[in-house]
VEXLOKOL-97634 format. One record per residue: y, x, z of N, C-alpha, C, CB in turn; residue number from 1; chain; residue in one letter. Coordinates in nm, 2 decimals, padded with zeros to 4 digits, always signed. Atoms other than C-alpha are relative to their C-alpha. Glycine has a CB too. Layout:
BEGIN
Y:X:Z:Y:X:Z:Y:X:Z:Y:X:Z:NUM:A:A
...
END
This chain:
BEGIN
-00.09:+00.05:-00.10:+04.55:+00.71:+02.87:-00.07:-00.11:+00.08:+00.13:-00.05:-00.06:1:A:M
+00.06:+00.10:-00.09:+04.43:+00.51:+03.17:+00.09:-00.12:+00.01:-00.04:+00.05:+00.14:2:A:E
-00.08:+00.13:-00.01:+04.54:+00.14:+03.18:-00.06:-00.08:+00.12:-00.01:-00.08:-00.13:3:A:K
+00.03:+00.09:-00.11:+04.54:-00.09:+03.48:-00.06:-00.13:-00.06:+00.12:-00.03:+00.09:4:A:S
+00.06:+00.13:+00.05:+04.32:-00.40:+03.42:+00.10:-00.11:+00.02:-00.13:-00.03:+00.07:5:A:I
-00.10:+00.10:-00.03:+04.61:-00.60:+03.57:+00.11:+00.01:-00.11:+00.06:+00.02:+00.14:6:A:F
-00.10:-00.01:+00.11:+04.85:-00.46:+03.31:-00.05:-00.05:-00.13:+00.04:+00.15:-00.02:7:A:D
+00.07:+00.05:+00.12:+04.60:-00.54:+03.03:+00.00:-00.15:+00.00:-00.14:+00.06:-00.01:8:A:I
+00.01:+00.15:-00.01:+04.56:-00.90:+03.15:+00.14:-00.05:-00.02:-00.06:-00.04:+00.13:9:A:I
-00.14:+00.05:+00.02:+04.94:-00.94:+03.18:+00.04:+00.01:-00.14:+00.10:+00.09:+00.09:10:A:T
-00.04:-00.01:+00.14:+04.99:-00.81:+02.83:-00.07:-00.10:-00.09:-00.03:+00.14:-00.05:11:A:K
+00.08:+00.10:+00.07:+04.71:-01.04:+02.70:+00.07:-00.14:+00.01:-00.14:+00.00:+00.05:12:A:A
-00.07:+00.13:-00.03:+04.89:-01.34:+02.86:+00.13:-00.01:-00.08:+00.02:-00.02:+00.15:13:A:K
-00.13:+00.00:+00.08:+05.22:-01.24:+02.70:-00.03:-00.02:-00.15:+00.07:+00.14:+00.02:14:A:E
+00.03:+00.02:+00.14:+05.05:-01.22:+02.36:-00.04:-00.15:-00.02:-00.12:+00.09:-00.04:15:A:I
+00.04:+00.14:+00.02:+04.89:-01.56:+02.41:+00.12:-00.09:+00.00:-00.09:-00.05:+00.12:16:A:L
-00.13:+00.08:+00.00:+05.24:-01.70:+02.48:+00.07:+00.01:-00.13:+00.09:+00.04:+00.11:17:A:K
-00.06:-00.02:+00.13:+05.37:-01.55:+02.16:-00.07:-00.08:-00.11:+00.01:+00.14:-00.04:18:A:T
+00.08:+00.08:+00.10:+05.09:-01.74:+01.97:+00.03:-00.15:+00.02:-00.15:+00.03:+00.02:19:A:L
-00.04:+00.14:-00.03:+05.25:-02.06:+02.11:-00.11:-00.09:+00.05:+00.06:-00.05:-00.13:20:A:R
+00.11:+00.08:-00.07:+04.94:-02.17:+02.30:+00.07:-00.08:+00.11:-00.11:+00.09:+00.05:21:A:L
-00.05:+00.08:-00.11:+05.00:-02.44:+02.55:-00.02:+00.06:+00.13:-00.06:-00.14:-00.01:22:A:S
+00.02:-00.06:-00.13:+05.04:-02.36:+02.91:-00.14:-00.04:+00.06:+00.11:-00.06:+00.10:23:A:N
+00.14:+00.04:-00.05:+04.71:-02.55:+02.98:-00.10:+00.09:-00.06:-00.02:-00.15:-00.04:24:A:A
+00.09:-00.09:+00.06:+04.53:-02.33:+02.73:+00.00:+00.14:+00.07:+00.03:+00.01:-00.15:25:A:T
-00.02:-00.13:-00.07:+04.67:-02.02:+02.89:-00.06:+00.00:+00.14:+00.15:+00.04:+00.00:26:A:I
+00.06:+00.02:-00.13:+04.57:-02.15:+03.23:-00.15:+00.00:-00.01:+00.05:-00.13:+00.07:27:A:R
+00.14:+00.00:+00.02:+04.22:-02.21:+03.10:-00.05:+00.14:-00.02:-00.04:-00.09:-00.12:28:A:A
+00.04:-00.14:+00.02:+04.20:-01.85:+02.98:+00.00:+00.07:+00.14:+00.09:+00.07:-00.10:29:A:Y
-00.01:-00.06:-00.14:+04.32:-01.74:+03.33:-00.12:-00.03:+00.08:+00.13:-00.04:+00.06:30:A:Q
+00.11:+00.04:-00.09:+04.06:-01.94:+03.51:-00.14:+00.04:-00.05:+00.00:-00.15:+00.01:31:A:E
+00.14:-00.02:+00.05:+03.76:-01.88:+03.28:-00.02:+00.15:-00.04:-00.02:-00.08:-00.12:32:A:R
+00.02:-00.14:+00.05:+03.82:-01.52:+03.16:+00.07:+00.10:+00.09:+00.06:+00.01:-00.14:33:A:S
-00.07:-00.10:-00.08:+04.09:-01.33:+03.35:-00.03:+00.00:+00.14:+00.15:-00.02:-00.02:34:A:F
+00.03:+00.00:-00.14:+04.01:-01.44:+03.70:-00.13:+00.07:+00.03:+00.00:-00.14:+00.05:35:A:S
+00.13:-00.07:-00.03:+03.64:-01.33:+03.68:+00.02:+00.15:-00.02:-00.10:-00.05:-00.09:36:A:P
-00.02:-00.15:+00.02:+03.76:-00.99:+03.54:+00.07:+00.06:+00.13:+00.09:+00.02:-00.12:37:A:L
-00.08:-00.05:-00.12:+04.01:-00.95:+03.83:-00.10:+00.01:+00.12:+00.12:-00.09:+00.03:38:A:I
+00.09:+00.00:-00.11:+03.74:-01.05:+04.08:-00.10:+00.12:-00.01:-00.08:-00.13:+00.00:39:A:K
+00.10:-00.11:+00.01:+03.49:-00.80:+03.94:+00.06:+00.14:+00.03:-00.06:+00.00:-00.15:40:A:A
-00.07:-00.13:-00.03:+03.74:-00.51:+03.95:+00.04:+00.01:+00.15:+00.13:+00.01:-00.08:41:A:Y
-00.03:-00.01:-00.15:+03.85:-00.60:+04.31:-00.13:+00.03:+00.08:+00.06:-00.13:+00.04:42:A:K
+00.12:-00.02:-00.07:+03.49:-00.61:+04.42:-00.05:+00.15:-00.01:-00.12:-00.09:-00.06:43:A:E
+00.04:-00.14:+00.02:+03.44:-00.26:+04.28:+00.11:+00.10:+00.06:-00.02:+00.03:-00.15:44:A:K
-00.11:-00.08:-00.06:+03.77:-00.14:+04.44:+00.07:+00.08:-00.11:-00.06:+00.09:+00.10:45:A:G
-00.06:-00.07:+00.11:+03.90:-00.04:+04.10:+00.11:-00.08:-00.07:-00.11:+00.04:-00.10:46:A:C
-00.09:+00.07:+00.08:+04.20:-00.13:+03.90:+00.03:+00.06:-00.14:+00.13:-00.01:+00.07:47:A:N
-00.01:-00.07:+00.13:+04.17:+00.11:+03.60:-00.11:-00.06:-00.09:-00.01:+00.15:+00.01:48:A:I
+00.10:+00.06:+00.10:+04.00:-00.04:+03.29:-00.12:+00.09:-00.02:+00.07:-00.03:-00.13:49:A:F
+00.12:-00.07:+00.02:+03.64:+00.07:+03.28:-00.10:-00.10:-00.06:-00.05:+00.06:+00.13:50:A:Q
+00.09:+00.10:+00.06:+03.41:-00.12:+03.03:-00.13:-00.01:+00.08:-00.03:+00.05:-00.14:51:A:P
+00.13:+00.01:-00.07:+03.10:-00.04:+03.24:+00.00:-00.09:+00.12:-00.04:+00.14:+00.05:52:A:E
-00.01:+00.09:-00.11:+03.23:-00.26:+03.52:-00.06:-00.14:-00.04:+00.14:-00.01:+00.05:53:A:I
+00.04:+00.14:+00.04:+03.15:-00.57:+03.32:-00.14:+00.00:-00.05:+00.09:-00.04:-00.11:54:A:M
+00.14:+00.01:+00.05:+02.79:-00.47:+03.23:-00.09:-00.05:+00.11:-00.04:+00.14:-00.04:55:A:K
END
């Protein structure tokens, strides 16, 4: 089943919230991890998860 990278990131953020991480910690994940992923996928014109994009 193909998954949108944006859906995966949204789900990851929801999980982080259930772990009771602070908003600042979740923002740090967004800035340091999720934003670069989103940028890479947008540059490739793709939104479906593909591990090879990050290589």
